[in-house]
The first five atom37 places (N, CA, C, CB, O) and aatype in JSON, in Angstrom:
{
  "aatype": [12, 19, 3, 10, 17, 10, 19, 9, 19, 10, 15, 19, 19, 0, 10, 9, 19, 7, 10, 9, 19, 7, 13, 19, 10, 15, 1, 1, 18, 13, 11, 11, 18, 10, 6, 11, 2, 14, 14, 9, 2, 6, 11, 12, 19, 1, 0, 12, 10, 15, 5, 12, 7, 1, 11, 14, 15, 6, 11, 5, 19, 1, 5, 19, 12, 0, 15, 12, 11, 5, 2, 5],
  "atom_mask": [
    [1, 1, 1, 1, 1],
    [1, 1, 1, 1, 1],
    [1, 1, 1, 1, 1],
    [1, 1, 1, 1, 1],
    [1, 1, 1, 1, 1],
    [1, 1, 1, 1, 1],
    [1, 1, 1, 1, 1],
    [1, 1, 1, 1, 1],
    [1, 1, 1, 1, 1],
    [1, 1, 1, 1, 1],
    [1, 1, 1, 1, 1],
    [1, 1, 1, 1, 1],
    [1, 1, 1, 1, 1],
    [1, 1, 1, 1, 1],
    [1, 1, 1, 1, 1],
    [1, 1, 1, 1, 1],
    [1, 1, 1, 1, 1],
    [1, 1, 1, 0, 1],
    [1, 1, 1, 1, 1],
    [1, 1, 1, 1, 1],
    [1, 1, 1, 1, 1],
    [1, 1, 1, 0, 1],
    [1, 1, 1, 1, 1],
    [1, 1, 1, 1, 1],
    [1, 1, 1, 1, 1],
    [1, 1, 1, 1, 1],
    [1, 1, 1, 1, 1],
    [1, 1, 1, 1, 1],
    [1, 1, 1, 1, 1],
    [1, 1, 1, 1, 1],
    [1, 1, 1, 1, 1],
    [1, 1, 1, 1, 1],
    [1, 1, 1, 1, 1],
    [1, 1, 1, 1, 1],
    [1, 1, 1, 1, 1],
    [1, 1, 1, 1, 1],
    [1, 1, 1, 1, 1],
    [1, 1, 1, 1, 1],
    [1, 1, 1, 1, 1],
    [1, 1, 1, 1, 1],
    [1, 1, 1, 1, 1],
    [1, 1, 1, 1, 1],
    [1, 1, 1, 1, 1],
    [1, 1, 1, 1, 1],
    [1, 1, 1, 1, 1],
    [1, 1, 1, 1, 1],
    [1, 1, 1, 1, 1],
    [1, 1, 1, 1, 1],
    [1, 1, 1, 1, 1],
    [1, 1, 1, 1, 1],
    [1, 1, 1, 1, 1],
    [1, 1, 1, 1, 1],
    [1, 1, 1, 0, 1],
    [1, 1, 1, 1, 1],
    [1, 1, 1, 1, 1],
    [1, 1, 1, 1, 1],
    [1, 1, 1, 1, 1],
    [1, 1, 1, 1, 1],
    [1, 1, 1, 1, 1],
    [1, 1, 1, 1, 1],
    [1, 1, 1, 1, 1],
    [1, 1, 1, 1, 1],
    [1, 1, 1, 1, 1],
    [1, 1, 1, 1, 1],
    [1, 1, 1, 1, 1],
    [1, 1, 1, 1, 1],
    [1, 1, 1, 1, 1],
    [1, 1, 1, 1, 1],
    [1, 1, 1, 1, 1],
    [1, 1, 1, 1, 1],
    [1, 1, 1, 1, 1],
    [1, 1, 1, 1, 1]
  ],
  "atom_positions": [
    [[16.59, 42.13, -72.89], [15.29, 41.9, -72.45], [14.33, 41.01, -74.09], [14.62, 43.75, -71.87], [14.14, 41.39, -75.24]],
    [[13.99, 39.88, -73.4], [13.3, 39.06, -74.77], [12.02, 39.33, -75.35], [13.11, 37.68, -74.53], [11.0, 39.25, -74.66]],
    [[11.99, 39.56, -76.3], [11.34, 40.17, -77.5], [9.98, 38.93, -76.68], [12.28, 39.9, -79.59], [10.2, 37.87, -76.1]],
    [[8.52, 39.66, -76.95], [7.17, 38.94, -76.48], [7.05, 38.05, -77.74], [5.69, 40.02, -76.17], [6.81, 36.85, -77.64]],
    [[7.22, 38.68, -78.95], [6.71, 37.44, -80.13], [8.2, 36.04, -80.05], [6.64, 38.5, -82.32], [7.99, 34.84, -80.22]],
    [[9.34, 36.56, -79.81], [9.52, 35.15, -79.49], [8.79, 34.36, -78.42], [10.76, 35.02, -79.21], [8.31, 33.24, -78.57]],
    [[8.77, 35.08, -77.32], [8.36, 34.07, -76.28], [7.12, 33.19, -76.65], [8.05, 34.81, -74.97], [6.82, 32.12, -76.13]],
    [[6.45, 33.86, -77.66], [4.82, 33.35, -77.89], [5.35, 32.13, -78.83], [3.49, 34.68, -78.83], [5.31, 30.93, -78.57]],
    [[5.85, 32.78, -80.05], [6.36, 31.32, -80.8], [6.89, 30.48, -80.46], [7.01, 31.29, -81.62], [6.68, 29.39, -81.01]],
    [[7.69, 30.57, -79.56], [8.67, 29.5, -78.75], [7.18, 28.56, -78.13], [9.97, 30.46, -77.16], [6.75, 27.52, -78.64]],
    [[6.84, 29.01, -77.38], [5.56, 28.53, -76.92], [5.23, 27.65, -77.6], [4.58, 29.32, -76.85], [5.7, 26.52, -77.72]],
    [[3.92, 28.43, -78.35], [3.61, 27.32, -79.92], [4.81, 26.38, -80.65], [3.18, 28.42, -81.36], [4.22, 25.41, -81.13]],
    [[5.57, 26.33, -80.79], [6.05, 25.7, -81.46], [6.21, 24.29, -80.14], [7.28, 26.55, -82.23], [5.81, 23.12, -80.1]],
    [[7.06, 25.25, -79.1], [6.96, 23.81, -77.32], [5.65, 22.79, -77.96], [6.03, 24.94, -74.93], [5.79, 21.65, -78.38]],
    [[4.16, 23.68, -77.87], [2.84, 22.75, -77.99], [2.69, 22.01, -78.95], [1.7, 23.36, -78.03], [1.88, 21.08, -78.98]],
    [[3.41, 22.32, -79.79], [2.68, 21.43, -81.38], [4.15, 20.78, -81.21], [2.15, 22.57, -83.41], [3.81, 19.64, -81.51]],
    [[5.09, 20.71, -81.04], [6.01, 19.04, -80.77], [5.73, 18.42, -80.06], [7.29, 18.86, -80.39], [5.73, 17.22, -80.33]],
    [[5.37, 18.81, -78.94], [4.57, 18.18, -77.66], [3.3, 17.44, -77.99], [0.0, 0.0, 0.0], [3.09, 16.36, -77.44]],
    [[2.4, 17.96, -78.87], [1.38, 17.32, -79.56], [2.45, 16.35, -79.73], [0.55, 18.02, -80.82], [2.83, 15.67, -78.77]],
    [[3.04, 16.23, -81.09], [3.01, 15.42, -82.04], [4.18, 14.03, -81.02], [3.6, 16.33, -83.71], [4.12, 12.81, -81.17]],
    [[5.02, 14.71, -80.19], [5.68, 13.32, -79.94], [5.07, 12.35, -78.7], [7.26, 13.63, -79.6], [5.63, 11.44, -78.08]],
    [[3.12, 13.12, -78.54], [2.98, 12.47, -77.42], [1.96, 11.95, -78.22], [0.0, 0.0, 0.0], [1.66, 10.84, -77.81]],
    [[1.24, 12.34, -79.3], [1.03, 11.29, -80.4], [1.56, 9.87, -80.99], [1.17, 11.88, -81.2], [1.04, 8.76, -81.04]],
    [[2.62, 10.29, -81.33], [3.19, 9.08, -81.29], [3.66, 8.26, -80.66], [3.69, 9.03, -81.68], [3.82, 7.16, -81.18]],
    [[4.1, 8.5, -79.12], [4.41, 7.71, -78.34], [3.07, 7.12, -77.45], [5.46, 8.34, -77.65], [3.4, 6.27, -76.62]],
    [[1.84, 7.4, -77.48], [0.59, 7.28, -77.2], [0.1, 5.85, -78.03], [-0.14, 8.68, -77.6], [-0.49, 4.84, -77.65]],
    [[0.77, 6.37, -79.65], [-0.14, 5.33, -80.82], [1.07, 3.99, -80.02], [0.07, 5.86, -83.35], [0.6, 3.01, -79.44]],
    [[2.63, 4.23, -80.16], [3.03, 3.24, -79.97], [2.61, 1.93, -78.75], [4.04, 3.71, -79.96], [2.5, 0.72, -78.93]],
    [[2.4, 2.97, -77.16], [2.27, 1.96, -76.07], [1.19, 1.52, -76.79], [2.08, 2.36, -74.45], [1.15, 0.34, -76.44]],
    [[0.04, 1.71, -77.77], [-1.58, 0.81, -77.41], [-1.22, 0.32, -78.7], [-3.47, 1.71, -77.15], [-2.35, 0.01, -79.08]],
    [[-0.56, 0.06, -79.54], [-0.22, -0.53, -80.54], [0.3, -2.73, -79.32], [1.4, 0.88, -81.51], [0.02, -3.93, -79.3]],
    [[1.05, -1.77, -78.75], [1.92, -3.37, -77.76], [1.19, -3.15, -77.22], [3.44, -3.7, -76.91], [1.2, -4.29, -76.75]],
    [[-0.18, -2.38, -76.35], [-1.02, -3.19, -75.31], [-1.96, -4.22, -76.01], [-1.93, -2.18, -74.39], [-2.25, -5.29, -75.47]],
    [[-2.43, -3.84, -77.22], [-3.3, -5.03, -78.2], [-2.24, -5.68, -78.49], [-4.2, -4.6, -79.66], [-2.66, -5.11, -79.5]],
    [[-1.11, -6.4, -78.71], [-0.74, -6.79, -78.46], [-0.87, -8.16, -78.28], [-0.62, -6.22, -78.1], [-1.12, -9.19, -78.92]],
    [[-0.43, -7.57, -76.5], [-0.33, -8.38, -75.2], [-1.56, -8.87, -74.83], [0.2, -7.61, -74.05], [-1.79, -9.89, -74.18]],
    [[-2.55, -7.86, -75.41], [-4.4, -8.08, -75.49], [-5.09, -8.28, -76.01], [-5.15, -7.56, -75.38], [-6.17, -7.84, -75.63]],
    [[-5.07, -8.92, -77.03], [-5.96, -8.71, -78.5], [-7.26, -8.76, -77.71], [-5.81, -10.11, -79.96], [-7.44, -9.33, -76.63]],
    [[-8.14, -8.05, -78.45], [-9.38, -7.63, -78.57], [-10.5, -9.09, -78.01], [-9.5, -7.07, -80.27], [-9.81, -10.11, -77.99]],
    [[-11.57, -9.29, -77.72], [-12.17, -10.71, -77.7], [-12.55, -11.6, -79.1], [-13.46, -10.53, -76.93], [-12.92, -11.25, -80.21]],
    [[-12.36, -12.47, -78.7], [-12.33, -13.2, -79.8], [-13.68, -14.5, -79.86], [-10.79, -13.78, -79.78], [-14.51, -14.14, -79.01]],
    [[-14.12, -15.7, -80.47], [-15.19, -16.47, -80.33], [-14.6, -17.17, -79.28], [-15.71, -17.22, -81.51], [-15.32, -16.84, -78.34]],
    [[-13.66, -18.0, -78.8], [-12.92, -18.6, -77.92], [-13.43, -18.32, -76.66], [-11.65, -18.28, -78.05], [-14.26, -19.08, -76.17]],
    [[-12.88, -16.93, -75.82], [-13.4, -15.86, -74.9], [-14.96, -15.86, -74.76], [-12.93, -14.47, -75.42], [-15.46, -15.76, -73.65]],
    [[-15.92, -15.99, -76.18], [-16.99, -15.57, -75.52], [-17.51, -16.68, -75.31], [-17.8, -14.66, -76.07], [-18.07, -16.62, -74.21]],
    [[-17.66, -17.95, -75.91], [-18.04, -19.1, -75.78], [-17.85, -19.29, -74.15], [-17.29, -20.03, -76.75], [-18.75, -19.55, -73.35]],
    [[-15.96, -19.03, -73.76], [-16.04, -19.1, -72.08], [-16.64, -18.51, -71.2], [-15.16, -18.91, -71.54], [-16.96, -18.97, -70.11]],
    [[-16.86, -17.39, -71.64], [-17.66, -16.74, -70.81], [-19.3, -16.8, -70.52], [-17.35, -15.68, -71.15], [-20.02, -16.4, -69.6]],
    [[-19.51, -17.45, -71.67], [-21.47, -17.78, -71.42], [-21.54, -19.22, -70.9], [-22.66, -17.78, -73.21], [-22.59, -19.74, -70.53]],
    [[-20.07, -19.96, -70.89], [-20.18, -21.06, -70.1], [-20.27, -21.0, -68.46], [-19.12, -21.78, -70.47], [-20.9, -21.61, -67.59]],
    [[-19.54, -20.2, -68.49], [-19.19, -19.61, -67.1], [-20.54, -19.34, -66.47], [-18.25, -18.2, -67.18], [-21.03, -19.94, -65.51]],
    [[-21.04, -18.39, -67.13], [-22.7, -17.89, -66.78], [-23.55, -19.33, -66.58], [-23.54, -16.84, -68.34], [-24.59, -19.22, -65.92]],
    [[-23.29, -20.44, -66.99], [-24.17, -21.17, -66.17], [-24.83, -21.32, -67.96], [0.0, 0.0, 0.0], [-26.06, -21.37, -67.9]],
    [[-24.32, -21.4, -69.38], [-25.19, -21.11, -70.27], [-24.17, -22.1, -71.14], [-25.56, -19.43, -70.64], [-22.96, -21.85, -71.2]],
    [[-24.88, -23.47, -71.93], [-24.05, -23.46, -73.1], [-24.83, -22.89, -74.43], [-23.55, -24.92, -73.32], [-25.95, -22.97, -74.94]],
    [[-23.35, -22.17, -74.75], [-23.67, -21.57, -75.82], [-23.63, -22.3, -77.21], [-22.95, -20.56, -75.78], [-22.85, -23.14, -77.66]],
    [[-24.59, -21.75, -77.68], [-24.83, -22.01, -78.97], [-23.73, -21.79, -80.35], [-25.93, -21.24, -79.1], [-22.54, -22.0, -80.1]],
    [[-24.07, -21.4, -81.73], [-23.75, -20.87, -82.87], [-23.95, -19.91, -82.55], [-24.19, -21.17, -83.93], [-23.0, -19.32, -82.03]],
    [[-25.24, -19.19, -82.68], [-26.04, -18.89, -83.44], [-25.6, -18.04, -81.84], [-27.39, -19.72, -84.27], [-24.95, -17.08, -82.24]],
    [[-25.63, -17.96, -80.58], [-25.73, -16.59, -79.55], [-24.59, -16.24, -79.36], [-26.35, -16.68, -78.15], [-24.55, -15.23, -78.65]],
    [[-23.21, -16.78, -79.79], [-21.95, -16.33, -80.12], [-21.47, -15.19, -81.11], [-21.45, -17.32, -80.49], [-20.99, -14.07, -80.93]],
    [[-21.82, -16.01, -82.31], [-22.45, -14.53, -83.35], [-22.73, -13.74, -83.34], [-23.13, -14.29, -83.9], [-22.32, -12.77, -83.99]],
    [[-23.96, -13.83, -82.25], [-25.24, -12.67, -81.73], [-24.0, -11.65, -81.12], [-26.74, -13.39, -80.18], [-23.63, -10.58, -81.61]],
    [[-23.48, -12.33, -79.92], [-22.2, -11.58, -79.44], [-21.47, -11.11, -79.99], [-21.49, -12.02, -78.91], [-21.2, -9.93, -79.73]],
    [[-20.81, -11.8, -81.0], [-19.21, -10.64, -81.84], [-20.06, -10.08, -82.69], [-17.54, -11.49, -82.95], [-19.42, -9.22, -83.3]],
    [[-21.31, -10.11, -83.11], [-21.93, -8.44, -84.24], [-22.19, -7.48, -82.96], [-24.03, -8.64, -85.48], [-21.82, -6.31, -83.03]],
    [[-22.87, -8.02, -81.68], [-22.95, -6.68, -81.29], [-21.59, -6.19, -80.61], [-24.15, -6.53, -80.35], [-21.46, -5.02, -80.26]],
    [[-20.76, -6.98, -80.48], [-19.54, -6.14, -80.07], [-18.88, -5.11, -81.11], [-18.45, -7.13, -79.69], [-18.62, -3.92, -80.93]],
    [[-18.69, -5.9, -82.29], [-18.14, -5.02, -83.65], [-19.34, -3.75, -84.1], [-17.96, -6.3, -85.21], [-19.18, -2.62, -84.57]],
    [[-20.57, -4.51, -83.73], [-21.2, -3.07, -84.26], [-21.49, -1.93, -83.1], [-22.73, -3.38, -85.02], [-22.26, -1.0, -83.36]],
    [[-20.77, -2.04, -81.67], [-20.24, -1.5, -80.84], [-18.73, -0.4, -80.85], [-20.22, -2.52, -80.24], [-18.59, 0.55, -80.09]],
    [[-17.8, -0.8, -81.81], [-17.01, -0.61, -81.91], [-17.24, 1.05, -82.8], [-16.44, -1.81, -82.28], [-16.26, 1.7, -83.15]]
  ]
}
């Protein structure tokens, strides 16, 4: 019969290895996602404001970008 301490140690080791592998894989996935879908830039903000029927000034674009950076 398998000792209880061996089961506990193997469970903890498997949990730690799983956490490390999960972290590495999710980090790699997120980097690829950001390369394909970059965060919003000034050109996108201008397009968004134009679609809403507003003619964006440079001050408005900078304000939107500053508020987005502040929220991150």
